[in-house]
C-alpha positions in Angstrom: 0.0 0.0 0.0 1.4 3.4 -1.0 1.2 6.2 1.4 -1.2 8.9 0.5 0.8 11.6 2.3 2.8 14.3 0.5 5.9 12.5 -0.9 8.2 15.4 -0.1 7.1 15.5 3.5 7.2 11.7 3.8 10.7 11.8 2.3 11.9 14.3 4.9 10.4 12.3 7.7 12.1 9.1 6.5 15.4 10.9 6.0 15.2 12.1 9.6 14.9 8.4 10.8 17.2 6.7 8.3 21.0 6.7 8.4 20.9 6.4 4.6 19.1 9.7 4.2 16.4 10.4 1.6 14.6 7.3 0.2 14.4 6.5 -3.4 10.7 6.0 -3.3 9.1 7.5 -0.2 5.6 6.4 -1.2 6.3 2.7 -0.5 5.3 1.5 2.9 7.4 -1.0 5.0 5.1 -3.8 4.0 5.6 -3.1 0.3 9.4 -3.3 0.8 9.1 -6.7 2.5 6.7 -7.9 -0.2 9.2 -6.9 -2.9 12.0 -8.8 -1.2 9.8 -11.9 -0.9 9.7 -12.0 -4.7 13.3 -13.0 -4.4 12.0 -16.4 -3.4 10.9 -17.2 -6.9 14.4 -18.0 -8.4 15.5 -20.5 -5.7 12.1 -22.2 -5.9 12.3 -22.5 -9.6 15.8 -23.9 -9.4 14.6 -26.4 -6.7 11.8 -27.5 -9.0 14.2 -28.1 -11.8 16.6 -30.0 -9.5 13.7 -32.1 -8.3 12.8 -33.0 -11.8 16.4 -34.1 -12.7 17.8 -35.4 -9.4 14.9 -36.1 -7.0 13.6 -34.7 -3.7 16.7 -34.8 -1.5 18.7 -32.8 -4.0 15.8 -30.4 -4.5 15.6 -29.8 -0.7 19.3 -29.0 -0.6 19.0 -26.7 -3.6 16.2 -24.8 -2.0 18.0 -24.4 1.3 21.2 -23.2 -0.5 19.2 -20.9 -2.7 17.3 -19.3 0.2 20.5 -18.9 2.2 22.3 -17.2 -0.7 19.3 -15.0 -1.6 18.4 -13.9 1.9 21.0 -14.6 4.5 24.1 -13.8 2.4 22.7 -10.7 0.7 23.2 -7.4 2.6 20.5 -5.7 0.5 17.9 -7.9 2.1 19.0 -7.0 5.6 19.0 -3.3 4.6 15.5 -3.6 3.3 14.2 -4.9 6.7 15.8 -2.0 8.4 14.3 0.5 5.9 10.9 -1.1 6.4 11.2 -0.7 10.2 12.2 3.0 9.7 9.1 3.6 7.6 6.9 1.9 10.2 8.5 4.2 12.9 7.7 7.2 10.7 4.1 6.1 10.4 3.7 5.4 14.1 5.3 8.8 15.0 2.8 10.5 12.6 -0.1 8.6 14.2 1.0 9.7 17.7 1.1 13.3 16.6 -2.5 13.2 15.6 
């Protein structure tokens, strides 16, 4: 869900909370950021399906685990996205408290 607030004001609010400064797209909410990162599950799942077809279930499970580890746990962009999502949630909760 995109925020309906003024993008410039939201951008300033996020920049005040974020060590990375002004966001690229201030309209995206924290939930949207997490959803976009979950799309990264598609390639490891597709590879695991192909491995299942050629090598069987045990190899597919290993391929899925390795793919998820590489896509999520070894990727610093994923960790940064979780922090950016939290910052956006903090901005929204601060705004709600000010009402």
